[in-house]
C-alpha positions in Angstrom: 6.3 71.9 156.8 3.8 70.1 154.5 4.3 66.6 153.3 4.6 67.9 149.7 7.4 70.2 150.7 9.3 67.3 152.4 9.1 65.2 149.3 10.0 68.1 147.0 13.2 68.8 149.0 14.1 65.1 148.5 13.3 65.1 144.8 15.2 68.3 144.2 18.5 66.7 145.2 18.2 63.1 144.1 17.3 60.5 141.5 13.6 60.6 142.6 12.7 63.8 140.6 10.0 62.8 138.3 9.0 59.2 138.3 5.3 58.5 137.3 4.1 55.0 136.5 0.8 53.2 136.5 -0.4 49.7 135.8 -3.0 47.0 135.7 -6.2 47.6 133.9 -8.3 44.5 133.6 -10.5 43.2 130.8 -14.1 42.1 131.5 -15.3 39.0 129.6 -18.8 39.0 128.2 -20.7 35.8 129.3 -22.6 33.8 126.7 -26.3 32.9 127.4 -27.1 29.4 128.4 -30.4 28.9 126.4 -30.8 27.4 123.0 -30.9 29.8 120.1 -34.3 30.2 118.3 -34.8 27.4 115.7 -33.0 24.8 117.7 -34.3 22.1 120.0 -33.5 18.6 121.2 -35.5 16.7 118.5 -34.2 15.0 115.4 -31.8 17.2 113.3 -33.5 19.9 111.2 -32.5 23.0 109.4 -31.9 25.9 111.9 -33.9 29.1 111.7 -30.9 31.0 110.4 -27.9 29.9 108.4 -25.2 31.5 110.7 -23.3 28.9 112.8 -22.7 29.1 116.5 -19.0 29.3 115.8 -19.5 32.3 113.6 -21.6 34.0 116.3 -18.9 33.4 119.0 -16.1 34.6 116.7 -18.2 37.7 115.8 -18.7 38.4 119.6 -15.0 38.0 120.2 -14.1 40.4 117.4 -16.7 43.0 118.8 -15.2 42.7 122.3 -11.7 43.2 120.9 -12.9 46.3 119.0 -14.7 47.6 122.1 -11.6 47.0 124.3 -9.5 49.0 121.9 -12.1 51.8 121.8 -12.0 52.0 125.6 -8.5 53.7 125.4 -9.1 56.4 122.9 -8.3 59.4 125.1 -6.0 60.2 128.0 -9.1 60.1 130.4 -10.0 56.6 129.1 -6.5 55.4 130.2 -6.6 57.1 133.5 -9.9 55.7 134.3 -8.8 52.2 133.2 -6.0 52.6 135.8 -8.1 53.7 138.8 -8.5 50.1 140.0 -5.0 49.2 139.1 -4.1 48.2 142.7 -7.0 45.6 142.8 -5.6 42.3 144.0 -2.1 43.6 143.7 0.1 42.7 146.7 3.6 43.4 145.3 5.5 44.5 142.2 9.1 43.9 141.2 11.0 45.0 138.2 14.5 45.8 136.8 15.1 49.5 136.4 17.3 51.6 134.2 17.5 55.3 135.2 19.1 57.6 132.7 19.5 61.2 133.9 20.8 64.0 131.7 21.5 67.4 133.5 20.2 70.1 131.2 22.5 72.9 132.4 25.7 71.1 133.0 25.2 68.4 130.4 26.3 65.6 132.7 24.8 62.2 132.1 24.5 59.3 134.6 22.9 55.9 134.0 22.0 53.7 137.0 20.8 50.1 136.8 19.1 48.1 139.5 15.9 46.7 140.9 12.7 48.2 142.3 10.3 46.6 144.7 6.8 47.7 145.9 4.7 46.3 148.7 1.0 47.3 148.1 -0.3 46.9 151.6 -1.1 49.8 153.8 1.1 51.7 154.4 2.6 51.3 151.0 6.3 50.9 150.9 9.0 50.6 148.3 12.7 50.3 147.7 15.0 51.1 144.7 18.4 49.4 144.8 21.0 50.5 142.2 23.9 48.2 141.4 25.6 49.7 138.5 26.5 53.3 137.5 27.7 54.4 134.1 29.3 57.9 133.6 30.5 58.3 130.0 32.3 55.2 129.1 33.2 54.2 132.7 31.0 51.7 134.4 31.3 50.8 138.1 29.6 48.6 140.6 27.7 50.5 143.2 25.3 49.8 146.2 22.8 52.7 146.6 19.5 52.1 148.2 16.4 54.5 148.4 13.5 53.3 150.5 10.2 54.4 152.1 8.4 52.4 154.8 5.3 54.7 155.1 6.9 57.2 157.5 10.8 57.4 156.8 12.7 57.9 153.7 16.1 56.2 153.7 19.2 56.9 151.5 22.0 54.4 151.9 25.3 54.6 149.9 27.9 51.9 150.4 30.6 53.9 148.5 30.4 57.0 150.5 29.4 55.2 153.7 26.5 57.6 154.2 23.2 56.6 155.8 20.4 59.1 156.1 17.0 58.4 157.6 14.5 61.2 157.1 11.0 61.5 158.6 8.7 62.7 155.9 5.3 61.7 157.4 4.4 62.5 161.0 3.4 59.8 163.3 -0.3 59.0 163.0 -0.5 60.7 159.5 -0.6 58.9 156.2 0.7 59.6 152.7 0.8 57.7 149.4 4.3 57.7 148.0 3.0 56.7 144.6 0.5 59.5 144.2 1.1 62.1 141.5 1.9 65.4 143.2 2.4 63.9 146.8 5.4 61.6 146.8 8.9 61.3 145.3 8.0 57.9 143.8 4.7 58.8 142.0 3.2 55.7 140.5 -0.6 56.4 140.4 -1.8 53.0 141.4 -5.5 53.2 142.2 -5.4 57.0 142.0 -8.6 58.7 140.9 -8.5 60.1 137.4 -10.2 63.2 138.6 -7.3 64.0 140.9 -4.8 63.7 138.2 -6.9 65.7 135.6 -7.4 68.3 138.3 -3.6 69.0 138.4 -2.5 68.1 134.9 -3.5 68.6 131.3 -3.4 65.1 130.0 -3.2 64.0 126.3 -2.8 60.6 124.6 -0.3 60.7 121.7 1.5 58.3 119.4 4.1 56.1 121.0 7.1 57.8 119.6 5.8 61.4 119.6 8.1 63.7 121.6 10.5 60.9 122.4 14.1 61.9 122.4 16.8 59.7 123.8 19.4 61.3 126.1 22.0 59.5 124.0 21.3 60.0 120.2 22.6 56.5 119.4 19.9 55.0 121.6 17.0 56.6 119.7 16.0 53.7 117.6 16.3 51.3 120.6 14.0 53.5 122.7 11.5 53.7 119.9 11.5 50.0 119.6 11.1 49.7 123.4 7.7 51.5 123.3 6.6 50.4 119.9 3.5 48.6 121.3 2.7 51.3 124.0 0.2 54.0 124.6 1.8 57.3 125.6 0.2 59.6 128.1 1.6 63.1 128.4 0.9 65.2 131.6 1.6 68.9 131.8 1.0 70.8 135.1 -2.0 73.2 134.8 -1.2 76.8 135.2 -0.6 77.9 138.7 0.2 74.4 139.9 3.4 74.2 142.1 5.2 71.3 140.4 8.9 70.7 139.8 8.2 68.6 136.7 7.2 70.7 133.7 6.4 67.6 131.5 5.8 63.9 132.2 5.6 61.3 129.5 4.4 57.8 130.4 4.3 54.7 128.3 2.0 51.6 129.1 1.9 48.3 127.3 -0.9 45.8 127.4 0.2 42.3 128.5 -2.3 39.6 129.2 -5.2 42.1 129.4 -3.4 44.5 131.7 -1.8 47.9 130.9 1.6 47.7 132.6 4.1 50.6 133.0 6.9 50.4 130.4 8.8 53.7 130.4 8.7 57.3 131.6 10.4 60.5 130.5 10.3 63.6 132.8 11.6 67.1 132.3 11.9 69.5 135.3 12.2 73.3 135.5 16.0 73.1 135.4 15.7 71.1 132.0 17.0 67.9 133.5 15.7 64.9 131.6 15.1 61.5 133.2 14.3 58.4 131.2 13.2 55.4 133.4 12.6 52.1 131.9 11.0 49.1 133.8 12.1 45.6 132.6 10.7 42.2 133.4 7.9 43.4 135.6 6.4 40.8 137.9 3.1 41.1 139.8 2.3 39.2 143.0 5.4 37.0 142.7 6.3 37.7 146.4 9.1 39.7 147.8 12.4 38.4 149.0 13.3 39.0 152.7 15.7 41.8 151.8 13.7 43.4 148.9 12.7 46.3 151.0 15.5 46.3 153.5 17.4 49.5 154.2 18.7 48.9 157.7 21.2 51.2 159.4 24.8 50.0 159.2 26.6 49.0 162.5 30.2 48.8 161.1 32.8 51.4 161.8 33.4 54.2 159.3 29.8 55.0 158.5 28.1 58.4 158.9 24.6 57.7 160.2 22.1 60.6 160.5 18.5 60.7 161.4 16.3 63.8 160.6 13.0 64.3 162.3 10.2 66.7 161.3 10.3 70.0 163.3 14.0 69.6 164.3 
């Protein structure tokens, strides 16, 4: 069984169906020359050879750089290429997460709130821990953890007392859980633009284009949430074996970096997931239990381990 099939089986039955994020494109500053401009010297003051001040020149250069920076993200390919080096100097990422899933056929809606943590050292690992579940008007406290350590994918649910540890990568092999088309947690950090463009038709559209809230009353709030974002739309190319039929991604520029803001995915069963990342922190360090998904030792738990080939 291939790695892709392993992930697909997990995604088909869980919250992981269709999460694509990317982040961190840096800006390059243009250095100024160190020499004196023509018409200036160290002698007594005299009229310069031109009547444009140094301040005006610097301001003009800054404006040109701002214009060029904006021009850099004019197409989907521009954005994807800007994200190719997004894992440079990135050791960890943490954020709050709101995961809103609307089942297309049944019409059931569930909203989960929690935290996500990513460790960007090899092998990459991540954990998502949900603390709150809303179904209709009912809100309850939960403790659900989904984690990947580079080889095993763990599901841990305190309410059902169920712990499942699945081997999804064989010993000695490697996979990237963030890679589009390869893992259940596709966040293309450092992924080559050509790889994504080889599997998806990509377009850059207006921030609110095609944005529909799962709850109509939240439409205005969602539009405000992505107001300053670039939206990237990915559609699998014909003949591509993909569960997701449409992926919408929003990125917002903060301190010179394009950071993931929101994603909206639609699968073949017409299930729509809206994932929001809130208060993203980069390289802030991870707490000791941020990635923890240890097997319980208390009585009453069902603990199961599934190995490849068994």
